[in-house]
N, C-alpha and C positions, 0 to 999 in steps of 0.2 A: 337523700331522697333522689329517686330516679325519674326523670321526665323522658318519655319516649314520643318523638314526633314521627308521624307517618303520613304519606301523601301518595295516593295512586296517580300516576302520570306517565304517559308513554312519550319517551323522548326519541330523537334520532341521533345518529352518530355525531359526536362532537358536542352534545348537550348534556348538562347535568344540573341537578337541583341543589340548592343550599338554603339554609335557614339563617336569617339575620335578625338580631334583636337586641334587647337591653342587657343581656347577660354577657360577661366577658368572653365566655366560650362561644357565643353567637356573634361576636365581633363588635359589641357595643355600638351597633347600628352603622358600622363601617363595612360596606359591601365587600371590600377586598379581604376582610378578615372573617366573613361569614362562614359558618360551619357547613362543610360539604356533606351531603347525605349519601347513603348507600342504596344501590338498586337491587331489588330481588326480581329476577326474570319471571319466576313462576307466578308471583302475585302482581307483577308490573307496579310495584309499590316502592317508593323511596322512603327511607327511614334513617333515624339517628337517635341516639340516647344521650342525655345530658344529666350530669350529677349536680345537684344544687344543695346548698347547706340544709341540714336537718332542722329547718325552722319554717315559720310561715313567711310567705313572700308573694310578690307579684312579678309577672314577666310579660313583656310585650314583644311581638315578633312578627315576621312576615317572610314569605318564601320568595326566592329569586331564581330565575332560570339563567344559567350561564351558557352562552352559545359560542363555541370556538369557531363556528362557521362564519359568524358575523362579527366576532370580537366584541360582542355586546352583552349587557346584563338587562334582563327584562323582569321587572317586578310584577307580582300578581296585583290584581285590581283590589279596590276596596280599602277600608281603614285598617290600621294596624290591628293585629289579633292580640287579645289579652287573656291571661289566665292567672288566677290566684290559687295558691297551693298552701298546704299545711302538712308538713312531714309527720306530725304527731297523729294525724288522722288518715293520711294517705301516703304511705311509704313509696308507692309506685303509681305514677299517673301516666296514662296513655292518651295522647292528643291525636285523634284521628281526624285529619283535615282533608279538604278538597281544594285543588287549585282554583283560584278565582281568576278566570281568564279576562285580560283587558279587552276592550272593544266589544264586549257583549252588551246587547241592548238593555238587558235587565239591570246593568250597573247604573244606568241613569235614573232608575227608580230610587236610588239611594240619595239623590240630590234633594235640596231643601224644598223644591216645588212639590215633592211627594211626601217627604217625611215631616215637613213643618206645616203643610197646607192640606193637600188632597187626602192624605191618610194620617193626619196628625191624631195622636191618641187623646181621647177626652180626659180632662183633668179629673183625677181621682178614680179613673176607670180600673176595675178589677175584672180581668177576663173570665174568672170563674163565677162571677155574679151577673145579675141583670144589669142593663145599662145604668150609668151613674145617676144617682138620685138627685133631686133638686135640694138646694139648701134647706128649704122649708120642711121637706120630708125627713131630711137627716136630723133636723132639730127635734123632731117628735120622738126619736129613738134614743134609747139609752146607749152609752158608749159600749162597744163590744170589741173583743180581741180580733185582730186581723186574721183572716183565713188564708192559709197557704194555698197557692193555686196549683202547685204540683203535688199530686197524690203520692203517698209513700215516701215523702221527702221531709218528714218531720225532723230528721236529724241533720238536714242540710244547713250549713252555715252561710248566710249571705254576707258577701264581702264587697260592698260597693254595688253600684247600679248593675244589676244583671250578672254579676260575677259570683261564682260559687266555689266553695271548697268541697268537692265531692268526697265523701268518706270512702274508705276501702270497701270494695265490692259494689259501689254505686255506679250508675251510668248517667251522665249528663248529656242532654241533647240541646244543641244550640243551632239556630237557623237565622240567617240574615234574610228577613222577609218584610220589606216595607209595604207591599201591596196587600194590606188588610184593611177592610172598611172600618171606620171608627166605631161602628156599633158591633163589630165582631172581634173575635180573638183567634188564636191559633192553638191547635191541639195535635196530639199524636194518637193514632190507633194502631195497634199491633197484635201479633200473635201471642205474646206473653200476657198473662193475667194482669201484670202491673201496668200494661198499656191497654187494658180493657178487653183483651181477647177478641178484638174486632167489634165489640159492642159499642155503638156510637153514642151511647149515653154514659159510658164509663171511660172515656178518653183521658189521657194525661193532658190537662189544660196547662198551657205554657204561660210564663210571666212575660210582661212587656216592659219591665222596669228599665231595660237598656235598649228600648226600641230604637232602631228597627231590628235589633237582635232579640229573638224570642228564646227562652230557655226553660228547662224543666229537668229535675233530677229524680230518678227512681232507683229502687233495688229490684232488678229483674228476678222473678221467682224461679225461672229456669235458665240460669246463665250457661249451663252446659249444652244448650240447644241454640241453633241459629234463631234469632228473633227477627221476623219480618215486620216491617212497619211502614206507615205513610203519614204524611202531614195532612191536616184538614182544617177547614175553617170551623170555628166554634161559635155557636149561637147561644150566648149565655141566657138570654130571655127564654128560649125554648128548652135549654138544658140538654142539647145534643149537638153532635158534629154535623156539619153540612157536607156537601160533596167533597170527596177526597181529591188530592192532587192526582195528575195523570202520571204516566210512565210506570215502569216496573217497581215492585216493592223495594224499599231500602232494606238493608240487612245489618244487624248487629251480630258479628261472628260469635259462635260459641266459644267459651273459654273455660278452662279448668283452673285458672289462676283466680281464685275467688277473693284475693285481697287487693288486686289491682283496681284502681278507679279509672274509668274511661270517660273521655269527653269527645263527643262527636260534633265537630263543627261541620254541619252538613252542607251539601250542594243546594243550589237555589230551589225554591218551591216550584213545582212543575205546573204552571198555569195552563189552562186549556186554550186561552187566547192571550194576545198581547193587549196591554192597556193603551187606549187611545182617547184623546180629549179634543175638545173644540174651544175656540176662544174668539174674542173680538178685539179689533185694533182701532184705537181712536186717540189722537194726541190730546193731552190735557188742555192745551190752549183752545182746541176745537169744541170742547164740551160746553154746553149751555144749560144753565139752571136759573130758576127764579132768584136764587140768592147771590148769583154772581154779579160781577161788575164788568160786563162787556167781554169777558174772556173766561175760559175754564179755570177752575181753581181746584186745589187738592181735595177740598171737601166734596167736590162733585164726584170723586172716585167712588164714594159710598153709594151714590145713586146708580152709577154704572155697574157696581158690584151687585146691587139688588136686582137690576135687570138681568145680569148674567145668571144669577141664581134662578130666576123665574124661567129662563129659556134653556137651562141645562148646560150653559157654557161655563167652562172651568178656568178661564184665563182672560185677563184684560191686559192688552199690550199698549204701551204708550211710546212716544218719541222722547228724545233727550229733554231733561228738565233743568239743566244747569243754567246758571246766570250767563246771559249773552250781552249784557249791557255794556257796550263799548262806545256808542255814538249818541245814545238817547234819541235815535231816529228809528224809522220803520225798518232800516237795515238790520237792526238787532233782532228782528223777528226770526231770523235764520237760526234754528235750534242746534246746528252742528258747529257753531263757532263760539264755544263757551269761553268766557274770560277766567273761569275756574272749573277744574274738573271735579271739584267738591261742592262748591256753593250752589244753592238752589235759586231758581229765577224768581225775583220778587213779583212777577206778574201773577203767580199762582197763589199768592196770599189771599186768604179770606179775612177781610178787615174786621168784620163783626166777630170773627173767631178769636181775635186778640182781646178786644174790649169794646164796649159801646162808647161812642164819642160823647163826651160830656158837654162839649160846645154845641148848643142847639142849632146855631146857624150852620156850623160845619156838618152836623148830622142831617139837616134838611138838604144841604147841597149834595151830600152823598146819596141821599134817597132820590134826588132829582136826576143826578148823573146815572144812577143805576137804571132808571127807566129809559133814559136817552140811549145809553150804550147797549142795553139789552134789546132795544128795538132794531138794531142794525143786524144785517144778515152776514156780516163779516167781522173779524177782529180788527178794530180800528186802533192799531198798536200804539201810536204816539199819544193820542188823547187818553187812552186807557192807562198807559204807564205814567203819564203826567199826573193823572188823578190818584193813582195808587201811591206814588211818591208823596204827593201832597198830604194825603190822609195818614200815611205811615209816619211822616214827620210829626203830625199833630198827635198821633197815638203814642209815639215815642216820648214826646214831651210830657204828655198826660200821665203815662205809665212808668216813667223813668225810675222813680224811687222804688216802686214795688218790684220792678223788673230787676234792678241791680241787687235787691235783697232776696230774690227768689232762689231757693236752694236748687230747684231744677235747672235754672239758667246756669248757676255756678257749676253744676255737674256737666252740663253741656259745654260750657266754655273750657273746663279743665280737660275734657275728653277730646275736644275738637280743636284745641289751640294751634296745632301745627299748621293747619290750613286756614283756620278762621282769622287769626291775627294778620297774616299776609294779605288775605282777601279784603279785610276791612281797610287796611292801609292802602292797598291798591285802589279800591273803589273811591275812597275819600280823595286821594291824590288825583285820580282820573277826573273827578268832578271839580276839584280845585283848579286844575290846569286845563280843563276842557278838552282832554284827549286821553285815550287809552294807550297811545304810543309813548311808553316810558322813556324813550330816547329823546323826547321833546320836553321832558320835565327838567327842572333845575338839577344841576350836577349832583347835588347831595342825595337826590332821590332816584337817580337812574339805576342804581343797584341797591337792593334792600339791605338796610342795616339798622340795628337798634329798634326793631319794630315793636317789641314789647314796651319799650320806653315811650316810643312815639304814640302808641295807642293806649297808654295807661290811663286809668280813671282820674288820676291826679293831673293829667295834662290839661292845659287851658282850653285846647280845642278838642277835648275828648268827644263831644257830641258829634263831631264829623265822622268819627269811627263808631261810636256807640250805636248810631242809627243802623249800621250794618250788622253789628252783633245782635241787636234787637230783632231785626228783620229775619236773619238767618235762624235764630232760635225759634221763632214762631213758625217759620216755614217748615223746619225740621219737625217740630211738634205736631203740626197739622198733617204733614205727610205720614208720619209714623202712626198717627191715629187712624188715618185712612187705610194704611197697610194692615194694622192690627184688625180692623173691621173686616177687610177682605179675607184675611187668614181665618178669622173666626167663622166665616161663612163658606169656607172651602174654595175660595177663588184665588188663583195665583196672579200676582202682579208681575208683569214682564217689563223690564227696563230696556234702555238702549244706550250702548257705549259707542260714542263717535270714535272713529279711527284716529283722528288728528286733534291737535290743540290749536287754538287761535294764536296768531303771531303776536298780538298785543294783549297778553293775558298774564294773570298772576303766575302761572306755571313757567312761562317764558321769562318773566321778570326775576323769579326766585331761583330757577334752576336752568339757566340757558345752556349749560354744558350737556344737558340731556337731549338737545335738539340741534339739527343743522339749520341754523337761522338763515343761511345764505342759499337755501334751496326751498322748493315748493312741492307739496304733495297734490296728487290729483288722480285721474283715471284716464287710461288710453281711450281712443275712440270706441264707441259702442252704440247700442240702439238709442241711447239718450242724446248723444252728441257726436257728430261726425269729426269734430276737431278735438275731441277729448275734453276732459274737465280739469279745471285748475281751481283747487280749493284754497290755494294760497296759504295753507298751513305749512309750517316748517316740518321737515321729515325728522324721524327719530334717530338719535345717535345710539344705535343698538349696542355697539361695542362698549360705550360708557355705561349704559344701563346694565350690562352683564356684570360689571365690576362689583356691584353690590347685590347681585342676585335678583335684579329686576325689582328692587324695593319700591320704586315709584308705581309700577304696575300693581304690585301686591297691595299697596296702600289704596290705590284707586279702586281696585276690585273689592277690597274689604269695606270701603265706604259705600259702594253700590249695594253690597249685601245688607247694609243697614235698612234698605228699603225694598229690595227685590229678592225674589226667590228663583227667578229665571231671568236671563239676560240675552239680548241680541247684540252681538258684536258687529258693528257696522264695518263693511269692507274687510272681512277677515283675511282676504288675500294679502292685505298689507303686512301680515305677520310672515308671509313667505317672501314677498317682494312688493314694493310700493312704486307707483309711477311718480318719478321725480323729475322736476323741471328746473332749469336755471331761473334765477331770480328775474331775468329780463324777459321771460316768456309770459304771455297772457293766456294763450291757448295751450292745449296739451300736446300738439303734434311733435314738438321738438324735445319732448321728454324721453326718458328711458327708464327701464326697470332698475331698481336698486334694492339689494345688491344684485350685480349681474357679472357676467364673464364677457366683457367687450372683446371685439376682434382687433388684433394688431394689424398695422398696415401690411406687414408681410403676409399675413394669412389672407387678407383681402386680395392682394396681388396674386397669390397662388391660386385662389379659387375663382377670381373674376378674370384674371389674365392681365390686369392693368390697375393702376391707381393714380388718379389725378385729383389732388385736394380741391382745387378751385372748381372742378366739374362736379365732384361728388359731395363736397361739404359746404360750399357757398351757395347762396340763393341763385337758382338758375332762372334768369329773367330775360325774355325776348319780346320784341315789339308785338308779335301776333298774340302773345299772352295778354298784354295790356289791352289790346283791342277786344279780346275775348272776355276779359274780366270787367273792364271799365266801359266798354262799348264807345259811345260818342264822347266820353270824357277822357279817353286814353291820352290824347295829346296834353290836355290840361294837367292830368295827373303826372305825366312824364316831366313836364316843365317844372312843377313845384316839388316833386318828391324824388326824382330819379336823375341819374347821370349816365351819359353814354360812355361805356368802358371799352369801346372799339371792337371790331370784328363781330358786330351784332350783339355783343353782350351789354347788359344794362345793370347798373348797381343802384341800390338805394342810397340816398344822401345820408351823411353821418347823423344828421338831426333826427332821422327816422330809420336808423339801421337795425333796430330791434323792436319787438312788439311793445315793450314798456315805453320806449321813446315815442312810438306812433300813438299810443294811448294818451300820453301827456300832450302831444302836439295837437291831436284832434280835440282833446278836452278844451284847450284854449280856443280852438275854432268855434266849438259849440257855445262856449261862454260868451264869445263876441257876437255870435250869430245864432241865438237859440231857435230862431224860426226855421233854421235849416238843419236841425238836429237829426232828422231822419236821413237826410242826404249824407251827413258826415258819418253816421253809423254805417251806411252802405259803403262809403269810401274806406273807412277803417277796416271793415271786413275784407275788402279786396287787398289792402296793403298787408294785412296779417297773412293773407294767402301767399303773397310774394315771399315773405320771410320764411314760410314753411317749405319753399321749393328746394329742399336739399334731400340727398339720399342717405347720407351718413351724418350722425351727430358726434362731434369730437368728445372723447372721454378723458383726454389728457395722456401725456407720455406716448403719443402716437397710437393710442387705442381708440376704437370707434364703435358706436352702436348703429345698426341700421335704423333709419327713420321708420316709425310705425306707419303702416298703410302706404308705404312708398310707391306701391304699384298704382296708386290713384293719382299720382302727381304728374305734372307736365314733364318734369325732369326725367322721370322713368320712361314715359312713353316716347320721349325724344332721344333716347340713347341711340348711338349710331347703328347698332346691329341688333336684330332679333335675338341673336345668340347671347349678347350681353344682358338683355332683359331676362332671358330664361335663367341664366347663371345667377344673376343677382337675386332674382326672386326665389327660384326653386332650390338652388344650392346654398345660398347664404341666408336669405330672409326666413324661409320656412324652417330651416334647421335652427336658426338663432332663436326664433320665438316659440317654436313648438317641440324642439328636441334637446337642444344644447344645455338647457338649464334645469331639466326635470329633477335629477338627483340633487343638484345644488340647492334648488328651492325647497325640495323635500326636507333636506337637512336643516335649512333655515327655520322652517315651520316646527320641526321637532325640537329645536333649541328654544325658540321664543314663546311658543304657545303653552307648553306645560306649566311654566310659572304663573301664567294668567289663568289657565284652566283650573289648576288645583289650588289657587290662592283662597278660594271659598268653596262652599258646598252648593253654589247656585247651579241650576241647569243651564248650560251654555248652548246658545244657538248662533250660528254664523251666517252672515249675509255673504254668500259665495257666488254672486252673480258676476257676469262680465267675462273677461278673457281669463278663464280658469286653467291654471297649470294642471296637467294630468295627475300630478301627485297629491293635489289638495284633498280630494275626497277620501283617499286612503288614510292620510294623516288625521283628518277630522274624525273618521270612523274609529281609528286607533285611540284617539283621545276622548271619544264619547261626546263629540260636538255635533249638534244637529245641523244639517244643511237646510237650504231654502229652495223651494220649488215654486216659481211663479209660472203659471200655465203658459203664458204667451212669451216667456223667455227661457226656452228649454236649454239644458246644459249640453245636449247633443246638437252640434251645429248642422247636422243633416236632417233635423226634425223641425218643422215649422211651429208646432204646438206640442207641449208635453201633456201627457195624460196623468191625472192624479193617481190612477191605478198603478203606474210604473214607479212611483216614489218609494224610496227606501224607508224602512221603519224609523230610523233615526233621522227624521227630517220634519220640516214644516211645509205644508202645502197651502197655497193661497192663490186666489184668482187675480189679485192686484196688490200693489204696495203704495206707500206714500209717494214714491218716485214715479208712479205710472198713472195713467188715467184710470178711472174706475171701469167696471164691466160695461156700464151703460155708455160712458164716454168712448171707450175703445171700440164698442160695437159700431159706432157711427163714423169712425175714422177712415175705414177702407172697406167699401162694400164687397169688393172681390175677395179680400181676405176673410171677411166675416162669413161669406158664403161657404168658403172652404172649411172654416171652423165649424159651421153649422152642420155640414154634411159629415166631415171626417171625425170630429170629436163628439158632437152631440148625436150623431147617427141619423140625421134627417136626410137620407139620400134622395136626391132628385127633388127635394122640396125647396121652395124659395124662402130664404131667410127673411124674417120680418125686418122692416126698415129700422125700427127702433127695438131696443132690447126690452121686450115685453116682460112682465113679471114672471110668466111661466118659463121664459128662457133663463132668466136669472136663477130661478128655482132649480132648473136642471143642472146648471153649472155648480150651484151650491151643493146639491145632492151628490154630484160626482166627487167633489172634494171631501164631503163628509164620509164617503165610503172608501176613501183612499186608505192604504195600509200605513200611512205616515202616522207617527205618534201624535202630531198636532195638526189640526186644520184650523187656521186662524183667518178671519175675514175682516177686512175693513168694514166698519159699520155701514158705510155708504152702499156696499155690495149686498149686505143683508137687507137693508131697506129697499133695495131694488126689487125685491119680491112683492112689495106692497104698493099698489098704484096710489094709495091715499097718503102714505107716509113719505115716500121718496120725493126728492127735490124735483122741481119742475124741469130745470135745465141741468142735464148731467155734466156738462162741461164746467159747472160751478162747484163740482164735488172734488176735483183734483186738488191735492194738497200741495205738491211741488212739481215744478217743471225744470228738471235738471239741466236742460239745454239753455236755460235762461239764468245767467249768473246774478241777475238783478231781480229775481223773483221775490215777490212779497208773500210771506207765509201768513195768510190771513183766513184760511178756511175755518168755517164755524158751522156746527150742526144747526139746521134751520128750525128746530123746535126744541123746547126744553126737555131734559132727561126725565123730568117728572111725568111728562106725557108719554114717553117711551115706556116707563115703568107701568103705566096704566093702560097701555095698548094691548089689551087681552086678545083682541082679534088677530093681532100679529104675533104676539108672544107665544100663545098656545100652539099654533101650527109650527112655529120654529122649534119649540121644545120637542114636539112630536118627531120632527125630522132628525133632530140631534139624537133622540132616544132610539129611533129606528136604525140609525147607523151604528149603534153600539158604542158610541163615544161617551166616555165618562162612566 
């Protein structure tokens, strides 16, 4: 049997196409052994013929572009192509394909957000019939034979989902088209009578058994003539095609070879417009319902889903939901410091969803606490968690026997053992030894060993571990129920992947080799913090992760796909380079990008004209600086913390020579004199500033990084000559941070991101704010990762505000985020800036901006975002409520979720009224739905 592959594609000199696949002649999926295709200049078509055994079989394949100009191989986008053949029926089969270009916006419609939620096919749907009937209606009818959906295809043999053996002389059409409304199907209209002769009631209706691929097979009545055709939406209820796709007609070329079978794997459906949707963002912990216990719970997601459906919103975005229980204090409220990247946080459990408490006294106490906690306008983390753990222990004891014999639990345990057992062991040992720092545990537990034996049901202390098995099982069960409900209602659930791991976590305990435990990750100075951010997470050992093909990342992404169909990757810049600080730093100014290309001493000498280690790399401290920073306290500070190093130089004493030592020293002071805590905080800030007074950060082996924002330091301003300052900043600093690394970081992203991006079929969005390398947008576009546009944080440094109209299609636009103030809070922060925004962005020239962000102002901002060309417009719920003077919170400054500049921020924001009221707020919901509909979203 002969298979002929053909692909129209215009190449440039040095490029050629190959086909790689499961057959030995196609390289057995080894790109180096792929079969080179031949080019025909007249038809601009690449082709190759392959002889396969004269028997039935299946083949998977994909096209690859080899480029001698870049020494690279570029695979086409999309899933592997598949074809089933049968030599007895089809001695010659022609596969007419089209190149699926990577980086095309429509490729993202193939992700789970669209195929499994927004355009999911109804169960039992037959495109040739009316919409699926109800079970009751079906029961009244006698069984009937299934009707084929493709006309003139009675002789077609179905070989697996959506795959056919076209017989000799037949033509099969296949189209990858996810964007079809659940109540509609897809069909073909064409000039040949077999395709209806352009009669929209006689179209070839395609099957969706292999959705998002649609297929149909016919025997063309006039194969000797060119057949012109187009795809169209099919309305089964009305029995006719709807508007056809745009663009020129597609063509089946005439053939005189009437025994060849042809399969057309067509180009994408030509839509008149791009798909756009809108969504809402609210952390689970901030949700409020009558059924909750002082904090949002997974069951509350169903209420928010119902509200989203009412208002035409298609997506619900939440913050990370992993367990952060490290100290059993309010510090654990920080959702980006998970003790496990797999385990869910117990605060989100709905106790009554497990079972009713049989202990009457306990049940009464629970009811009382529910009233008490739900009356608070914030999440009172510690009391809430103490209550949850108390009742979880009672429920575990009450339900233990039934739980351990539950087949669903057994399946959960078997499928999740790899992370579940280490997590349970870690959590129990944390509670037993009152610390999550495993280095402080007894020696036999500092490294994990024999965990299955340790946590076995036969162990005498099994209940210490069983409690966590029990809790995680029910958390998983409740979350998956909420996810299934959202999917059934056509609402996408968007999760959040933190960039780092917590230093004292299960992951660090079990696989320390994957991280640099002697370093810290954070962010360089930005709008959130002038001294940078120190997240205190260890940085990743990417070299070690690459050795097993980034298995840890793939496992992590696979687990997230259990719950989410789209995902926000926090600080995606970390896949290109991360801001890394030495372990002795508290602030971020003495960090550097990693990986990076530091400067050697000789390069600095050549470009600057000199190099003096003590002047450039040690803290530059002079008396007038102490007076400037510490004012009247300068002498007292000098006496206790500093030494005279002669010639006007001053050094910090050894006890406070770095920021960690200063932090510990001041902590002792505060402990002894708590009434002066504010003074010591001020003093500590000043001492930290002295440590930061360097111009270069040593990188080892006589290599150095320029200190970030060095031009804002005393040390820079007091260089001996203006020429030195210009050379240091313009020639070295600007080149180092904005030019030197671009290609280097681009390659880092292209190596690290694909294993994460393609580990699942989730739609991936990246938080790409901050100091963004110029190469990042191009890599994200190439990989189909959506960027983020926050209006007041434009990516263009020459622009004060971004306009939603300027956003790329593959992006998310939003007026605020959990790391910023809300629209209303921001409006009051700077009156001069607000006035500029009011005039230049909202178009109210020469009008005085209102002092407060009035509902009509919030509405204008919302409408701007809704009409953006971006794929998604996602709004914090606080910003949507800003349009309604009755529903919004009285004080806008109580709406902000996080304050990034405050490392001790308490994450306690909570919606100020129950979601049940929001669902019933018709006066707000209907106008919002109208705005969403008018924008064309969804």
